[in-house]
C-alpha positions in Angstrom: 117.2 37.1 100.2 117.2 33.7 98.5 114.9 32.3 101.2 112.4 35.2 100.7 112.4 34.5 96.9 111.8 30.8 97.5 108.9 31.6 99.9 107.3 33.9 97.3 107.6 31.2 94.6 106.1 28.7 96.9 103.1 30.9 97.8 102.5 31.7 94.1 102.6 28.0 93.2 100.0 27.2 95.9 97.7 30.0 94.8 98.0 28.9 91.1 97.2 25.3 92.1 94.1 26.5 94.0 93.0 28.6 91.1 93.5 25.8 88.6 91.6 23.4 90.8 88.7 25.8 91.1 88.6 26.2 87.3 88.5 22.5 86.8 85.8 22.2 89.4 83.7 24.8 87.7 84.2 23.0 84.3 83.0 19.7 85.7 80.2 20.9 88.0 78.7 23.7 85.9 79.7 23.3 82.3 79.5 19.5 82.3 76.7 19.1 84.8 78.9 16.8 86.9 79.2 14.3 84.0 82.6 13.0 82.9 82.3 14.7 79.5 80.2 17.7 78.3 77.2 16.5 76.2 78.1 18.8 73.3 81.7 17.6 72.8 85.1 19.2 73.0 83.9 22.5 71.7 83.4 23.6 75.3 87.1 23.6 76.1 88.0 25.4 72.9 85.5 28.2 73.7 86.6 28.4 77.3 90.2 28.5 76.2 89.5 31.5 73.9 87.5 33.3 76.5 89.9 32.8 79.4 92.9 33.7 77.2 91.3 36.9 76.0 90.4 37.9 79.6 93.4 36.7 81.6 96.2 36.0 79.1 98.4 33.0 78.6 98.0 29.7 80.5 94.5 28.6 79.4 95.2 26.4 76.4 92.8 23.5 75.7 95.4 21.1 77.0 95.9 23.1 80.2 92.1 23.2 80.7 92.0 19.4 80.2 94.6 19.0 83.0 92.6 21.4 85.2 89.4 19.4 84.6 
């Protein structure tokens, strides 16, 4: 039972990592036009944080989005 629980946790962690990597990629490629920073400042991450939190719940704070990016 403990092994099954550990396997599930491992799979969930891998999938979260993939999702967060994709979110970061989208931020850089699409929202920032592949530039290091968005041209219109940090307001981008604030707005994305609000939208993602509303749609998907916790885990999309500005600091988390910065780490994802």
